[in-house]
Each structure stands twice: as structure tokens, then as C-alpha cells.
MIMAR-103613 format. One record per residue: residue number from 1; residue in three letters; chain; x, y, z of N, C-alpha, C, O in turn. Coordinates in steps of 0.001 Angstrom, whole numbers, plus 500000, padded with zeros to 6 digits. Atoms other than C-alpha are relative to their C-alpha. Layout:
<recs>
pos  code  unit  n_east  n_north  n_up  ca_east  ca_north  ca_up  c_east  c_north  c_up  o_east  o_north  o_up
NUM  ALA  A  X  Y  Z  X  Y  Z  X  Y  Z  X  Y  Z;
...
</recs>
This chain:
<recs>
pos  code  unit  n_east  n_north  n_up  ca_east  ca_north  ca_up  c_east  c_north  c_up  o_east  o_north  o_up
1  MET  A  498826  499056  500228  297500  599475  235563  499439  500372  498622  498738  499582  497989;
2  LEU  A  500656  499515  501419  296652  601721  232253  500669  499122  499044  500138  499013  497938;
3  SER  A  499355  500875  501112  299112  599279  230440  499125  499068  499563  499167  498772  498369;
4  ASN  A  500301  501061  500230  296971  596639  230643  498576  500429  498842  497901  499546  498313;
5  LEU  A  501270  499432  500481  294094  598757  228835  500787  500661  498191  500172  500675  497125;
6  ILE  A  499639  499339  501223  296364  600432  225977  501097  498983  499220  501230  499095  498002;
7  VAL  A  499074  500866  500688  299038  597716  225139  499039  498744  499670  498782  498007  500622;
8  THR  A  501245  500675  500648  296424  595555  223230  500277  499532  498705  501294  499844  498086;
9  ASN  A  499749  500414  501531  295974  593849  219935  499510  501142  499298  499642  500980  498085;
10  GLN  A  500168  499090  501061  294759  597078  218502  501167  500434  499725  502049  500275  500569;
11  LYS  A  498851  499991  500557  297379  598190  216397  500348  501780  499899  501488  502233  499795;
12  VAL  A  499794  498387  500114  296951  602229  216227  499656  500335  501053  498451  500161  501235;
13  VAL  A  500545  499393  498985  296799  603751  219420  500479  501700  499967  501658  501951  499718;
14  LEU  A  499954  498837  499910  296326  607767  219746  499814  500551  501343  498881  500220  502075;
15  ILE  A  500006  499530  498404  296847  609456  222928  499538  501559  499765  500312  502271  499126;
16  ILE  A  500589  498532  499984  294709  612978  223142  500162  500616  501222  499345  500568  502141;
17  ASP  A  499712  499228  498572  296539  615123  225804  499341  501316  499831  499523  502063  498870;
18  GLN  A  500796  498895  499941  294302  617772  226703  500500  500910  501364  499935  501905  501818;
19  LEU  A  499559  498968  499050  296651  618964  229589  501543  500301  499573  502430  500488  500407;
20  ASN  A  498689  499672  500566  299716  619616  227138  501246  499507  500571  502089  500350  500876;
21  ARG  A  498809  500936  499242  302398  616964  228657  500595  499659  499101  501102  498564  499349;
22  GLU  A  499449  500689  501187  303926  616495  225012  501314  499896  500614  501950  498978  500097;
23  ARG  A  498393  500509  499421  307545  616551  227211  500152  498580  500315  501244  498013  500279;
24  ILE  A  499888  501410  499176  306705  613148  228661  499424  499189  499000  499066  498065  499352;
25  ALA  A  501042  501015  501209  304930  611646  225330  501229  498659  500109  501074  497775  500951;
26  THR  A  499152  500965  499857  307859  609337  224904  500622  499159  501001  501045  498034  500735;
27  LYS  A  499799  500785  498914  308743  608247  228156  498338  499358  500342  497975  498199  500539;
28  PHE  A  501300  500666  499583  305298  607739  228896  499603  498557  499247  499366  497482  499798;
29  ILE  A  500166  501140  500893  304737  605403  226110  500859  498708  500309  500441  497564  500485;
30  ASP  A  499037  501058  499393  307733  603470  227046  499925  499379  501087  500393  498244  501175;
31  SER  A  500268  500525  498716  306821  602902  230404  498998  499120  500072  498948  498225  500916;
32  LEU  A  500905  500791  499961  303793  601500  229355  500204  498714  499210  499524  497732  499507;
33  LEU  A  499313  500942  500550  305621  599212  226978  500590  499152  501137  500137  498012  501239;
34  GLN  A  498934  500635  499081  308061  598055  229756  499013  499397  500951  499234  498204  501162;
35  GLU  A  501015  500721  499091  305131  597186  232185  499150  498969  499435  498498  498174  500112;
36  GLN  A  500578  501576  500651  303737  594626  229597  501076  499223  499597  500871  498239  498886;
37  GLY  A  498966  500881  500397  306767  593219  229088  500590  500087  498461  501253  499177  497965;
38  LYS  A  499885  499901  501167  307111  594715  225650  501193  500577  499558  501418  500886  498388;
39  GLY  A  498908  499005  500343  310406  596479  226112  501212  499147  499355  502139  499716  498779;
40  ALA  A  499113  500880  500622  312436  593358  224978  499578  500011  498142  500337  499524  497305;
41  GLU  A  500410  499915  501235  310483  594003  221600  500823  501039  499522  501264  501728  500442;
42  LYS  A  499747  499180  500798  311982  596274  218981  499222  501172  500069  498154  501193  499458;
43  VAL  A  500808  498560  500084  310885  600182  219826  501020  500571  499242  502234  500656  499428;
44  LYS  A  499586  498716  500752  311261  602570  217038  499437  501227  500091  498266  501593  499988;
45  VAL  A  500722  498385  499891  311331  606188  217519  500629  500953  499031  501848  501012  498865;
46  LEU  A  499872  499125  501040  311276  608708  214919  500901  500929  500337  500864  501361  501489;
47  PRO  A  499727  498626  499194  313565  611571  215018  499655  501208  500022  499545  501608  498863;
48  ILE  A  500852  498841  499692  312106  614847  216207  500699  501096  499477  501817  500927  498988;
49  GLY  A  499453  498702  500269  312774  618447  215465  500355  500274  498346  499363  500161  497625;
50  THR  A  499897  499622  501218  314327  619393  211994  500177  498755  499428  499866  498578  498250;
51  GLN  A  499635  501144  501042  315296  616182  211010  498837  499372  499224  499020  498810  498144;
52  LEU  A  500968  500253  500632  311923  615416  210202  499596  500260  498640  498973  499472  497928;
53  LYS  A  499845  499375  501273  312073  617478  207247  500279  499113  498846  499853  499201  497694;
54  HIS  A  499612  500874  501353  313689  614679  205373  499284  498518  499996  499297  497537  500739;
55  VAL  A  501237  501269  500346  311251  612209  204070  500830  498764  500100  500314  497862  500759;
56  ASP  A  499339  501317  499781  313870  609432  203896  499764  499271  501286  499414  498101  501440;
57  ASN  A  500071  500408  498854  313834  609253  207257  498903  499145  500172  499003  497995  500600;
58  ILE  A  501214  500634  499513  310455  608324  207581  499667  498693  499318  499104  497720  499818;
59  GLU  A  500475  500848  501051  310187  606355  204367  500932  498637  500655  500305  497638  501006;
60  THR  A  499017  501280  499516  313239  603737  205606  499685  499939  501463  500665  499599  502126;
61  LEU  A  499897  500360  498439  312009  603533  209280  499845  498628  500184  500548  497968  500950;
62  LEU  A  500138  501636  500153  310613  599982  208476  501096  499023  499675  501033  497846  500032;
63  ASN  A  498753  500568  500392  314012  598965  207044  501085  499946  500791  501939  499068  500666;
64  ASN  A  499398  499829  498802  315754  600090  209979  499558  499429  501301  498554  499888  501846;
65  ASN  A  500458  500994  498934  315446  597683  212810  501166  500382  501279  501046  499909  502409;
66  ASN  A  499038  499721  498940  318382  599011  214863  500197  501429  500310  500911  502053  499525;
67  ASN  A  499556  498619  499871  318531  602430  216276  501037  500771  500519  501124  501984  500709;
68  ASN  A  498505  499649  499399  321901  602549  217607  500931  500035  498504  501401  499039  497954;
69  PRO  A  499137  499581  500964  323808  604368  214691  501481  499418  499984  502242  499561  499027;
70  ALA  A  498290  500592  499622  327216  602731  215859  499770  498436  499344  500520  497861  498555;
71  GLU  A  499913  501645  500591  326020  599110  215091  499333  500203  498676  498523  501098  498431;
72  PRO  A  500446  500626  501175  325370  597676  211680  498538  500153  499869  497865  499879  500862;
73  THR  A  501410  500407  499862  321716  597944  210270  499900  498678  499321  500587  498173  498433;
74  LYS  A  500526  501188  500543  319929  594959  209782  498657  499724  499475  497881  500377  500172;
75  THR  A  501128  500007  500627  316974  594184  207959  499179  498305  500351  499511  497271  499773;
76  THR  A  500633  501317  499351  314686  591246  209770  498456  500512  499877  498000  501585  500274;
77  THR  A  501282  499986  500114  311150  590655  208842  499156  499280  500732  497958  499345  500457;
78  ASN  A  500157  500875  498878  310626  588186  211831  499390  500654  501107  498370  500304  501701;
79  THR  A  500232  499455  498716  310663  590577  214486  498883  501059  499490  499021  501802  498518;
80  ALA  A  500877  498609  499926  307671  592958  214796  500239  500877  500944  500562  500472  502061;
81  CYS  A  499327  499116  499037  308460  596197  216410  498694  501216  500572  497631  501378  499972;
82  ASN  A  500972  498980  499638  306507  599034  218362  500730  501445  499407  501884  501833  499593;
83  VAL  A  499519  498779  500525  306748  602266  216560  499232  501213  500785  498014  501357  500893;
84  ILE  A  500531  498827  499172  306525  605517  218712  500451  501332  498838  501581  501656  498472;
85  LEU  A  499875  498733  500899  306047  608581  216346  499996  501038  500649  499314  501069  501673;
86  PRO  A  499807  498950  499316  307135  612037  217202  498187  500644  499857  497216  500244  499216;
87  THR  A  501656  499416  499843  303890  614424  218173  499551  500258  499176  500239  500407  498167;
88  LEU  A  500650  499457  501339  301433  615418  215962  500445  501186  499781  500630  501562  498624;
89  ALA  A  499635  498436  500207  302463  618869  216471  501679  500278  499167  501928  501120  498305;
90  ASP  A  498835  500386  500324  306041  617973  215788  500037  499915  498343  500732  500662  497655;
91  LEU  A  500201  500671  501071  305037  616210  212555  499487  501063  499229  499987  501162  498108;
92  LEU  A  500693  498982  500777  302925  619150  211327  500920  501238  499501  500774  502072  498607;
93  CYS  A  499093  498668  500509  305740  621484  211263  500981  499427  498755  501869  500188  498372;
94  TYR  A  498842  500651  501024  307798  619464  208606  498979  498930  498945  499656  498344  498099;
95  HIS  A  500602  500864  500806  305091  617307  206715  498311  500386  499790  497683  500863  500735;
96  CYS  A  501398  499481  500638  301645  618071  205135  499244  498652  500575  499795  497557  500683;
97  PRO  A  500891  501090  499229  298511  615949  206858  500056  498702  498991  500355  497563  499346;
98  ALA  A  500129  500953  501222  298144  614041  203513  501303  499090  500349  501033  497937  500683;
99  HIS  A  498907  501024  499677  301738  612421  204157  500217  499574  501121  500894  498566  501326;
100  ILE  A  500209  501010  498266  301286  611581  207783  499113  498963  500310  499302  498008  501064;
101  PHE  A  500897  501080  499732  297890  609935  207282  500568  498755  499219  500402  497614  499650;
102  ASP  A  499649  501012  500873  299429  607925  204562  501021  499119  500807  500973  497891  500879;
103  PHE  A  498993  500920  499337  302359  606917  206608  499545  498963  500991  499929  497806  501161;
104  ILE  A  500371  500946  498788  300355  605853  209591  499318  498693  499760  499356  497715  500506;
105  ASN  A  500750  501210  500733  298079  603485  207095  501208  499060  499494  501166  497832  499417;
106  LYS  A  498758  501164  500330  301444  602084  205984  500244  499264  501057  500320  498036  501042;
107  LEU  A  499270  500909  498675  302559  601188  209382  498834  498983  500412  498920  497830  500833;
108  ARG  A  501095  501165  499395  299384  599662  210188  499623  498970  499119  499029  497995  499577;
109  ARG  A  500031  501333  500938  299236  597376  207171  501248  499204  500399  501186  497980  500517;
110  SER  A  498922  500581  499907  302597  596624  207854  500425  498596  501152  500410  498650  502382;
111  GLU  A  499865  501039  499022  303498  593055  209165  501285  500173  500949  501503  499290  501778;
112  GLN  A  498710  499813  499129  306765  594307  210910  499608  500937  500862  500594  501466  501376;
113  VAL  A  500529  499144  498820  304716  596587  213379  499107  499038  500272  498427  498281  499580;
114  SER  A  500823  500532  499006  303205  595364  216337  498897  501072  500396  497691  500824  500384;
115  ARG  A  501084  498945  499543  301554  598664  217529  500609  501582  499393  501822  501782  499320;
116  VAL  A  499721  498644  500277  301764  602302  216374  499532  500947  501332  498487  500695  501930;
117  PHE  A  500586  499095  498941  301665  605349  219187  500141  501343  499517  501240  501616  499034;
118  LEU  A  500356  498726  500578  300580  608859  218152  499670  500838  501441  498732  500515  502169;
119  TRP  A  500253  499110  498766  300679  611424  221047  499530  501574  499123  500217  502036  498212;
120  ALA  A  500525  498810  500834  298524  614769  219793  499313  501089  501648  498566  500667  502532;
121  SER  A  500489  499108  498964  297849  617899  222374  499141  500926  498992  499671  501657  498155;
122  PRO  A  500644  499157  501141  295145  619562  220387  499888  501585  500345  499162  502303  499657;
123  HIS  A  499647  498384  500039  296066  623233  221687  501426  500234  499627  501905  501310  499985;
124  LEU  A  498778  499927  500343  299413  622769  220359  500468  499859  498835  501646  500037  498527;
125  LEU  A  499969  500681  501735  298807  621538  216552  500280  501776  499561  499653  502745  499987;
126  PRO  A  499683  498551  500593  300309  624748  214749  499494  499553  498374  500296  499390  497454;
127  HIS  A  500412  499961  501210  297810  624177  211780  498446  500531  500065  497658  500288  500979;
128  VAL  A  501565  499282  500034  294453  626138  210738  498908  499085  499715  497723  499413  499662;
129  ASP  A  500759  501044  500242  293119  622894  210012  499919  498808  501164  499460  497674  501027;
130  ALA  A  499543  500929  499010  293998  621292  213180  498737  499133  500740  498892  498074  501347;
131  GLU  A  501276  500779  499524  290485  620185  214244  499736  498827  499245  499348  497782  499767;
132  TYR  A  500514  500952  500914  289943  618235  211141  501113  498889  499818  500737  497755  499521;
133  ILE  A  498711  500949  500159  293660  616430  210958  499751  499320  501521  499760  498091  501598;
134  LEU  A  500382  500991  498702  292859  615381  214703  499062  498941  499615  499447  497772  499585;
135  ALA  A  501210  500464  500444  289527  614178  213581  500503  499005  499119  500051  497874  499303;
136  GLY  A  499308  501332  501266  291544  612000  210525  500692  499054  501005  500371  497879  500829;
137  CYS  A  499091  500787  499462  294005  610480  213070  499398  499356  500963  500025  498418  501455;
138  GLU  A  501185  500845  499279  290879  609295  215280  499266  498942  498984  498738  497895  499361;
139  TYR  A  500607  500767  500974  289592  607887  212053  501055  498560  499896  500618  497411  499830;
140  LEU  A  499404  501019  500387  292627  605785  211565  500344  499152  501290  500684  497981  501116;
141  ALA  A  499532  500588  498630  293380  604814  215394  499048  498676  500177  498048  498472  499488;
142  GLU  A  500993  501118  499499  291783  601741  216830  499903  500113  501495  499064  499392  502034;
143  LEU  A  499904  499424  498449  292352  603049  220466  500441  501341  500272  501531  501854  500017;
144  VAL  A  500005  498469  499646  291844  606376  221611  500249  500026  501187  499336  499504  501826;
145  LEU  A  500160  499543  498662  293086  607373  225007  500175  501486  500075  501129  502126  499634;
146  ARG  A  500063  498441  499466  292037  610917  226298  500466  500388  501066  499773  499953  501986;
147  LEU  A  499519  499628  498799  293923  612359  228961  499026  501340  500415  499472  502448  500116;
148  GLU  A  501088  498866  499639  290785  614764  230295  500615  500733  500899  501268  501658  500416;
149  THR  A  499553  499545  498822  291863  615841  233656  501391  499346  500726  501912  498309  500316;
150  ASP  A  498888  500841  499164  294765  614966  236121  499599  498773  500553  500378  497841  500755;
151  THR  A  500848  501529  499146  292102  612190  237820  499059  499580  498844  498323  498665  499213;
152  THR  A  500743  500752  500816  290231  611357  234703  500330  499818  498698  500671  500872  498161;
153  LEU  A  499896  500288  501300  290688  609953  231412  498862  498994  499238  498021  498395  499909;
154  SER  A  500970  500935  500767  288643  607910  228595  500633  499413  499108  501654  499836  498566;
155  LEU  A  499320  500635  501046  289251  605399  226377  498970  499440  498727  497888  498962  499068;
156  LEU  A  500879  500563  500918  287571  604318  223209  500651  498907  498972  501550  499200  498183;
157  SER  A  499530  501316  500787  288268  600961  221481  499009  499554  498909  497779  499502  498924;
158  ARG  A  501029  500156  501213  287293  600005  218077  500552  498378  499773  501726  498145  499483;
159  LYS  A  499661  501376  500289  287083  595857  217751  499903  499811  498445  499317  500643  497753;
160  PRO  A  499602  500635  501243  288046  593786  214365  498514  499976  499335  498238  500216  498159;
161  GLY  A  501262  500429  500427  284349  592956  214405  499047  501344  499612  498040  501230  498913;
162  GLY  A  501090  498623  500577  282739  596876  213959  499525  500560  501552  499025  501658  501799;
163  ALA  A  500505  499663  498492  282066  596698  217960  501001  501310  500579  502216  501434  500430;
164  VAL  A  499039  498981  499573  283007  599999  219716  499511  500431  501472  498316  500627  501692;
165  SER  A  500411  499738  498497  283061  600826  223657  500830  501160  500162  501928  501371  499648;
166  ASN  A  499373  498562  499317  283870  604132  225266  499867  500052  501343  498802  500523  501741;
167  LYS  A  499998  499578  498659  284624  604210  228861  500650  500936  500818  501651  501395  500268;
168  ARG  A  499142  499079  499296  285941  606451  231356  500492  499793  501012  499907  498782  501402;
169  TYR  A  499227  500819  498873  288093  605767  234411  500534  501196  500481  500717  502167  499745;
170  SER  A  499563  499366  499014  289384  607582  237344  501513  499368  500074  501733  498157  500082;
171  CYS  A  498724  500429  500145  293381  607745  237337  500697  500679  501346  500328  501714  501900;
172  GLN  A  499185  499677  499133  295958  607920  239913  501644  499686  499970  502175  498576  500012;
173  VAL  A  498139  500414  500282  299908  608092  239543  500407  500263  501170  499977  501177  501873;
174  SER  A  499277  500330  499441  302249  606917  241682  501713  500374  499568  502104  500826  498492;
175  LYS  A  498668  500111  500824  306039  606863  241518  500543  498756  499147  501478  498877  498355;
176  THR  A  499998  501200  500216  305930  603246  240678  498915  499434  498712  499301  498642  497853;
177  GLU  A  500950  500422  500981  302730  602725  238451  498715  501142  499863  498579  502166  500532;
178  PHE  A  500940  498723  500540  299703  604678  236797  498683  498805  500395  498686  497684  499887;
179  LYS  A  501210  500655  499371  296513  603111  238419  498697  500856  499287  498526  502072  499374;
180  VAL  A  501107  499758  500294  293301  603309  236740  498528  499259  500730  498495  498082  501090;
181  THR  A  501180  500749  499444  289574  602711  238135  498897  500428  499018  498644  501622  498865;
182  PRO  A  501153  499609  500518  286689  602608  235997  498829  500672  500925  498243  500181  501889;
183  LEU  A  501228  498820  499670  284186  605367  236820  498407  499078  500159  498126  498183  499362;
184  SER  A  501303  500512  500037  280450  604299  237986  499096  499939  498999  498937  501064  498528;
185  GLU  A  501164  499643  501437  277720  603776  235018  499300  501331  500314  498956  502015  499349;
186  SER  A  501136  498866  499940  275655  606647  236530  500926  501479  499750  500453  502586  499489;
187  LEU  A  499019  499104  500543  278753  608725  235875  500037  500038  498584  499768  501162  498160;
188  GLU  A  500209  500162  501029  278838  607707  232494  498583  500423  499329  498344  500186  498145;
189  GLY  A  501463  500050  500628  275379  608490  231743  499089  498931  499659  498267  499045  498749;
190  LYS  A  500625  501245  500420  273982  605065  231744  498874  499651  501019  499052  500119  502143;
191  PRO  A  501029  500143  499057  270841  603926  233537  500614  499244  501203  501389  498315  500981;
192  THR  A  499773  500867  498877  271391  602637  237033  498908  499230  500775  497774  499501  500380;
193  ALA  A  500657  500974  499564  269700  600152  239079  499032  500629  500966  499585  501357  501790;
194  VAL  A  501112  499240  499101  266239  601436  241053  500043  498932  501160  499792  497767  500853;
195  LYS  A  500579  500594  498956  266021  600103  244644  498439  499544  500220  497429  500158  499877;
196  GLN  A  500996  500689  499641  263533  598141  245661  498728  501053  500593  497624  501207  500071;
197  GLU  A  500583  499388  499554  262190  600451  247918  499102  501403  499329  497977  501800  499630;
198  ASP  A  500207  498948  500674  262197  603521  245431  498784  499568  498859  497963  500381  498435;
199  ALA  A  500970  500465  500843  260058  601320  243079  498832  500167  500573  498020  500962  500099;
200  VAL  A  501290  500296  499445  257307  600376  245451  499605  501813  500203  498528  502211  499759;
201  GLN  A  500452  498914  499931  257285  604120  246314  499560  500606  498907  498454  501144  498964;
202  ALA  A  500695  499766  501417  256880  605003  242634  498540  499647  499493  497766  500342  498834;
203  ALA  A  501038  500512  500528  254225  602792  242123  498773  500236  500951  497660  499891  500553;
204  ASP  A  500955  499399  499223  252194  604198  245087  499535  501507  499771  500250  502490  499967;
205  PRO  A  500644  498332  500444  249917  607388  244017  500153  500713  501224  500570  501869  501148;
206  GLY  A  499830  498872  499068  249897  608597  247613  501106  499955  500671  501176  500590  501723;
207  ALA  A  498708  499308  499326  253356  608513  248514  500353  501116  499841  501126  501481  500727;
208  GLY  A  499534  498739  499985  253908  611795  247452  499714  500308  498353  499312  499463  497552;
209  GLY  A  500409  499496  501297  253535  614089  244189  498795  500056  499547  497966  499273  500009;
210  THR  A  501172  499318  500648  250868  615567  242293  499250  499378  499029  498171  499887  498724;
211  PHE  A  500705  500856  500975  249789  613070  239799  499817  498568  500501  500602  497881  501155;
212  LYS  A  500515  501117  499607  247631  610175  240144  499293  499516  498874  499074  500180  497861;
213  ILE  A  500766  500911  500802  245798  607588  238416  498506  499796  500052  497714  500002  499133;
214  GLU  A  500966  500428  499291  243004  606402  240724  499056  500631  500319  499522  501758  500481;
215  LEU  A  501154  499195  499571  239484  607893  241753  499660  499583  501034  499839  498409  501358;
216  ASP  A  500639  500165  498616  237958  608157  244885  498572  499624  499804  498208  499534  498631;
217  GLU  A  501449  500453  500186  234231  607099  245412  499019  501361  499406  497977  501268  498757;
218  ASP  A  500976  498625  500605  232831  610839  244570  500461  500194  498696  499695  500638  497841;
219  GLU  A  499477  499710  501568  235002  611036  241437  499266  498883  499217  498492  499215  498319;
220  VAL  A  500740  501100  500701  233700  607692  240205  498490  500183  499701  497963  499960  498611;
221  VAL  A  501446  499229  500679  230012  609162  240547  499805  500552  499287  498973  500300  498414;
222  ALA  A  500079  498585  500792  230591  612355  239134  500104  499067  498390  499211  498984  497547;
223  ARG  A  499859  500374  501265  232157  610457  236211  498874  498910  499303  498812  498768  498082;
224  ASN  A  500954  500789  500537  229320  607936  235797  498501  500840  499531  497709  500546  498636;
225  ALA  A  501134  498785  500644  226662  611091  235631  500294  500398  498873  499428  500483  498002;
226  LEU  A  499214  499255  501089  228474  612420  233288  499390  499564  498387  499864  498508  497969;
227  THR  A  500076  500250  501366  226997  612296  229567  500721  500784  499070  500660  502009  499172;
228  LEU  A  499238  499670  500893  229235  612821  226746  499331  500358  498843  498437  499637  498398;
229  PRO  A  500859  499643  501291  228093  614745  223668  499961  499039  498957  499071  499076  498107;
230  TYR  A  500052  501318  501242  228673  611822  221381  499030  498788  500298  498605  497959  499493;
231  GLU  A  500870  501323  499500  226560  609400  223693  498751  500281  499502  498364  501449  499490;
232  ARG  A  501702  500185  500259  222968  608665  222553  499330  499149  500835  499867  498182  501374;
233  THR  A  500932  500691  498936  220118  607461  224597  498840  499391  499234  498308  499942  498270;
234  SER  A  500837  501572  501192  217910  604574  222937  498528  500215  500945  498531  500034  502163;
235  ASP  A  501601  500385  499309  213744  604769  223892  499543  499063  499584  499597  499039  498355;
236  THR  A  500375  501181  500721  212237  601405  223412  498529  500322  499790  497917  499513  499093;
237  ALA  A  501344  499764  500269  208658  603140  223476  499741  500112  498407  500752  500268  497722;
238  GLU  A  500355  499463  501154  206802  603727  220072  500045  501382  499887  499673  502131  500790;
239  GLY  A  500140  498789  500081  207244  606776  218576  498860  500629  499431  498394  500057  498446;
240  ASN  A  501041  499570  500505  204347  609161  217991  500201  501543  499977  500884  502125  500819;
241  ILE  A  500045  498859  500469  203816  612505  216408  499133  500894  500678  497987  500786  500241;
242  ILE  A  501292  498952  499429  201751  615160  218421  499935  501425  499571  500889  502173  499781;
243  TYR  A  500117  498489  500505  200510  618494  216909  499190  500702  500662  498091  500197  500895;
244  THR  A  501279  499190  499311  198642  621054  218644  500138  501466  499073  501007  502336  499022;
245  PRO  A  500329  499056  501057  197100  623262  215945  500045  501448  500770  499898  501507  501990;
246  ASP  A  499979  498625  499656  197378  627220  216266  498427  500725  500091  497444  500146  499629;
247  ALA  A  501598  499112  500133  194144  629829  216713  499921  500197  498482  498786  500213  498005;
248  ASP  A  500209  499328  501093  194909  630852  213267  500026  498936  498732  500154  499303  497564;
249  ASP  A  499973  501005  500717  194809  627292  211734  498489  500132  499400  497602  500410  500207;
250  ASP  A  501345  499664  500829  191621  627581  208974  499836  498451  499712  500643  498053  498871;
251  PHE  A  500180  501040  500317  190283  623868  208950  498343  500032  499269  497356  500366  499925;
252  ASP  A  501574  500066  500543  186997  623424  206225  499941  498390  499818  500885  497697  499439;
253  ASP  A  500567  501262  500455  185393  620207  205848  499787  499605  498547  499986  498552  497942;
254  GLU  A  500496  500220  501614  184065  621158  202301  501052  499745  498989  502223  499607  499342;
255  ASP  A  499049  500347  500793  185746  620496  199396  500479  501458  499324  499594  502224  498943;
256  PRO  A  499956  498363  500397  187393  623890  198207  499959  499509  498472  499596  500440  497753;
257  ASP  A  500273  499789  501606  187246  622859  194620  498367  499349  499409  498090  498958  498275;
258  GLU  A  501359  500468  500501  183543  621794  194515  499306  501340  499014  498226  501004  498529;
259  ASP  A  500337  499561  500671  182858  624709  192567  500457  500240  498768  500062  501204  498112;
260  LEU  A  499254  500201  501412  185006  623825  189456  499165  499314  499623  498302  498777  500318;
261  LEU  A  500340  500755  500940  184016  622280  186625  500558  498821  499924  500670  498596  498719;
262  ILE  A  498663  501199  500288  186252  619174  186755  499023  498667  500069  499501  497542  499921;
</recs>
């Protein structure tokens, strides 16, 4: 089930909805907690709409452990709770990005909080810098669920030691549960195992293709007969200088300086 992947030790969970289904955000997250038996824990949901413009409602969230206004407020430090934030589009309507980042960071550090869930639909963010704001939320999140299509989703998980895993799943929704199945490694762009028959065929140059590294008999003879320019041949015989005189050569046995008084 999807809840096995989402409700983990990772504290800040960001759900990026590319299908624009914000209307089911709270119900969807609450169902994941119910499947993992976390419904018995305190679940805090921030007010939505115009009530979000009151900063005090956000700052006092951790001190208010009772969501029923008819009952008195009790402060408890031993019971951790799951916090479901309003959608990022709703938050941006009434608060600046810096305030939202600061509040998420406070929730992440609080010992009174088990998990924080934030839903974001990129196409519905009412801000000129929506792309950078969403990237900032991804940086703060330890688990990022991306609803890509009706049948596929991806899950990025950051471990405390620094390890990061990014996997894709196929999903199937029924009336009672949300089933997910890991996609094969070939669909994730990872190398797949090569069959033994394929490996043998690839090693055999005669099995097909236009490239080979082996030479036949005629090619070996031609290669051995070829003398490359940088190759030199050595002759063990003694070297002799042979000169053939021309017809105009004048050889006189007499001393040319005989008439000189030297």
C-alpha cells in the first residue's frame, strides 16, 4: 500500500500533485494515516481560507492539542502529533514564502510533531516565483511524493545519513485501498540484465553486424606484406661507395703546382 511508503520515519512529507486534485488533499493524507494506525494519534489541521491571514493561528498550532473548540485546550508535551498543513496555494494567498519556510522548519525541529504533510499543485500556485518556492519546499522535505499521472507516481526519499533514493511506481486505486507496484528497472533508466544468448551473439562477429575485429587469411598476408613508412630495414653486408666518373671529368696525374716555386 502507498501508506507503507509515505508514513515512515521521515518527518516532512511533500506531495506534489500534477493532477490538480487539491480538493481531496486532507482526506487523502488522513486515509494514509488511518491505514497505518496513526489515526489514534493527534492530527492537527490548520484552518483554511481567510482564517490563515491571522498569524496567531499558525504560531499557536503546537500549543493547541485539541481541534474541537467545544472542549478546553490542553497542553501536552509527551504526545506527538501529525500536522496536515493547508495546500501551498492556500498558504501563499495569505503568507509570504519566508514565513511559510520558517514555520515548516519549526515544525520539523519540534519534538511535539511526528510528521508534517504539505500538498502542492504546481499549476495552481498564485505566485510569480512559484517554481522557486516549490523548490524550497522540496529542499525542506525529507520525503517527496509526486503524483505524475493517474497510473504512475514517483517517490524521493532522503535518509538521515545523506542517502537519497528515487523510485517510480505504478498505482491502482480501488474503493478500499491505494495499491502501488514498483516499475521495472528498465523503465527507470537503469541497466537491465543481459541474457546469455544475447551475450554469445554479441561476442560472435559472424552473428551479424558490420563491424568485426578478426582477420581472414588473405587479410593477414596483406598486412604482413605491408611496410609502413616509419619501419626501417637493416642490411648486414659491409657498406661500399661506388662512383662512376662522367665524361667531363678531368683527371691529371701530374702535379698541378709543379711550376710554382714553392
